[in-house]
TITOR-185167 format. One record per residue (C-alpha): x, y, z. Coordinates in steps of 0.001 Angstrom, whole numbers, plus 500000, padded with zeros to 6 digits. Each point is the difference from the previous one (the first is absolute). Example, Ala and Ser with C-alpha at 12.3 -4.5 7.8 and 13.67 -1.06 7.14 Angstrom:
! TITOR-185167
512300495500507800 501370503440499340 
This chain:
! TITOR-185167
833102204552226707 497727502909499064 496297499809500770 499014500451496344 502104496962499066 498430498041502854 496497500791498761 500896499233496354 501524496697501051 496928498932501967 497652501075497211 502009497987497474 499847496910502200 496282500466500527 499410500265496215 502103496895499389 498105498045502635 496672501073498518 501087499101496468 500977496454501001 497147499347502419 498909496378500265 497781497779502083 501795499318503251 498476498523503146 497028498611498055 499614503164497942 499750502338502947 503207502044499537 500151502699497323 503248501653498992 502188497049500975 502305498458497415 499214496387499071 503683499140499957 501333499811503550 502796502578500442 503542499037500905 499954499089503664 501423502045502835 500388498845503571 498099503079501193 496557499089501299 496843502105500225 498249501225503129 496236499771499580 499582503718500730 501828500690496740 497036498500498118 497089501699501796 498801501778496865 500063496884497830 498125498087502684 497283502672499982 499815499965496188 499702496233499899 497317499955502692 497906502289497795 500337497571497104 499245496948502129 498826500602503603 500622496339500864 503708500110499137 502507501313502547 503529500620498749 501266499919503595 498831496449500641 503447498461500628 500265497606497064 498495502547497600 502550502584501078 502955497627499828 499000499039496459 499699503689499139 503498500675501351 501443497098498029 498404501240496764 501302503524500654 503551498670500234 500271500609503754 501843497674502351 497350499533502654 497356501747502063 499088501506503326 496295499858500830 497511499044502677 499623496226500122 497484499801502816 499171496437501016 500161497421497203 498993496361500179 502650497379499379 499062499568496349 500140503704499157 503249500476501918 501557497031498209 498880501244496589 501492503439500693 503285498547501185 500175497631497022 499481502846497509 502681502098501722 502496497138499950 499189499081496390 500749503545498826 502760500854502545 497941502765501612 500229501254503570 497022500792502231 499699502502502820 496883500057502147 498482503256501226 498477499645503432 498668502115502844 501609499394503414 497869498669502888 498230503097501355 499194498398503369 499747496576501597 496697499277498259 501694500521496617 502822497497500545 498017497085498560 499403501874496730 503672500966499767 501161496436500615 497681498657497300 501421502462497454 503583499220501011 499235496295499629 498861500644496449 503124502056499322 502117497107501234 498152497480497826 500455502201496940 503725500398500708 500219503779500173 503205501974500129 498472502184502738 496748501358501390 499941503791499668 498139502011502621 499529503518501392 499487500937503637 498587503541499944 497246501640497974 500520502702497428 502796502525499633 501450501236503275 499700503696499184 496367499623498863 498619497393502377 501039501165503464 499124503209501831 502749499847502618 503257498255500820 498264498274502924 497369498559497659 502720498775497632 501912498353502855 496810498261501103 499546498447496573 503718499223499836 499701497995503214 496876498300498686 502011498971496942 502715498553502209 497433497862501831 498597498748496696 503444498816498956 500561498357503368 496806497996499449 501090499120496480 503555498841500677 499249496629501664 497736499109497078 502409500923497205 502775498216501869 497866496847500230 499187500027496268 503413501417499037 498484502782497901 502035503251500027 497825502955501014 501087503124498094 498897503346501484 499840502760497392 501418503465500703 496632501548499219 500445503733500672 499457499120503660 503239499591501950 503233501691499010 502884497641499353 501682500334503394 496647499217501658 499445496956497777 503462498588500657 499451500382503761 496727498109499620 501723497099498265 502718499968502661 497418499959502797 498217496913498609 502820497612499320 498797497388497505 501614498646496839 496515499974498448 499266503698500560 501476502487497551 499295502560497299 498088500446496824 502463502610498790 498193502730498055 502515502103498070 497816503119499805 497679500326502995 502419501290502614 500939503032497916 496613501428501043 501285499958503614 503212501798498960 502177496904500286 502863499840497513 499168497413497286 503366498235499947 500347500051503802 496549498422500199 501050497126497764 503308499502501803 498270499870503392 497173497643499007 501811497703497556 501351497679502738 496407499490501215 498380499665496568 497925496959499042 498451501626496931 500220503322498149 497528502532498627 501996501503497154 498792503394498808 501319503249498587 498763503476500943 499482503251498136 500093503132502169 499101503659499673 499741502826502553 496665501581500839 499102502722502473 499577497692503021 502830497572499285 500432497633497076 498059497696497725 500965496328499873 498898497970496990 500599496384499031 501243499647496423 501730497296497920 503302498736501303 502958502030498824 498014503194499396 500107501427503540 502457501290502564 501010496750501726 503357498322499405 498481496604499284 503219498348498850 501715500799503268 496938498954502004 499810496634498267 503724499483500526 499739500733503738 497048497644500407 501630497243497952 503174500207502075 497977499552503195 497502497447498627 501297498373496799 496963497790499357 497216502482500784 497194500616497486 498844503524499139 496433501073499172 498897503119498131 497603502205501965 499176502737497518 496542501401500752 498777502021497027 498379502974501740 500362503719500561 503100501107501884 499713500076503787 500410503238501942 502684499989502686 499287503215501970 503338500154501790 499935503818500190 496799500071502065 499614499954503761 497735496926499980 502622497872498261 502422500487502903 497479499059502715 501138496368499942 503569500644498825 501505502364502600 503469498418500032 500702500324496268 502816502487499498 500070503107497844 502911498493498083 497842496999499019 497291502310498712 502598502035498097 501538496865498455 496580498762498900 498976503281498425 503360500240498242 499371496589498408 496522501157499000 501329503174498383 502860498227498218 497684497336498544 496853502071499585 497736498648497235 498383502584497759 496818497919499963 498608497063501970 497466497401498946 496415501169500508 497890496869500029 496736500903501730 498727502107497077 500470497210497432 497341497608498791 500229496427501260 501141498847496550 502826502565500031 500975499122503562 500316496295499279 502157500706496934 502235502277502061 500287497371502737 500919497385497371 502633502307498541 501491500836503398 500371496344500897 501340498918496601 502664502726500136 500966499038503557 500325496290499273 502173500749496999 502203502398501977 500408497423502790 501043497340497501 502305502157497882 501521502335502594 499661498419503455 500709496384499016 496851498862501778 
């Protein structure tokens, strides 16, 4: 699909949303249709609604869209099939209310949780996993290393140190998630390459430790998108579904999140592979409306922590980038907040519709 058609499509959706705006969530949501759209099973990751949360906070500083029940209601009204967000520690009443709403509307819930950093953090982690268990989550998504590998670490030795720290965090977590029977899903978060992540799962043998399979992140580490999905699908407890627009630049390539079906990823094949491995798994949309990320894979610094990646993998990646190069990418940072929230709404509406109509989600 051409970029001009993508932009026209999003603008049309944004105008339609604005024209049919109604009071949703006690009048706090502009540009949301009063009539709930046809449902899809695809849920929303909270990060996909960062801009709307900011907009709503400006209207009412006491209201937080990401409070779990608020966000689940928002997802249900948007026509999504569930949510992934931080639950924290909820009392029995709040946990029961959240679970009851999810069951009433056939919605799934994923928790987002930080792993236990050290022994002193185990009590906090257990309390959050207990809440996740009481709510009845599909999985608890987590990450084990900070930032993007090629930006965060100055040397391979420093990366390996944090990699080992991540392993220890998971080792602390496993007895707890096994006790509460809550699957812990580690996202491929531009940290480990896929062969490294699979080795990690194999080294900590637990039926409650697996993957939050992100369909786009590992491309930034020059992993093949389909190979990534094939390798992680058997370990998947939940999925971050996203599409990616790409374009070369002088130091590598730009990687931008856009509505499903408008990028370079073979989403139909990805969904098929995941469904074959895990027929009952729920997917969640993680489309962050922001400027494209820079992947400086043609610079010396990028390779500091990736010395074993082959020239053929770089060549394959850049070939994909050239073949699917977008003439334009979304530029979000220069927009007003009102324009950004409309664009975020349009991106999500288009993605939910594509998932329902084309991916059978």
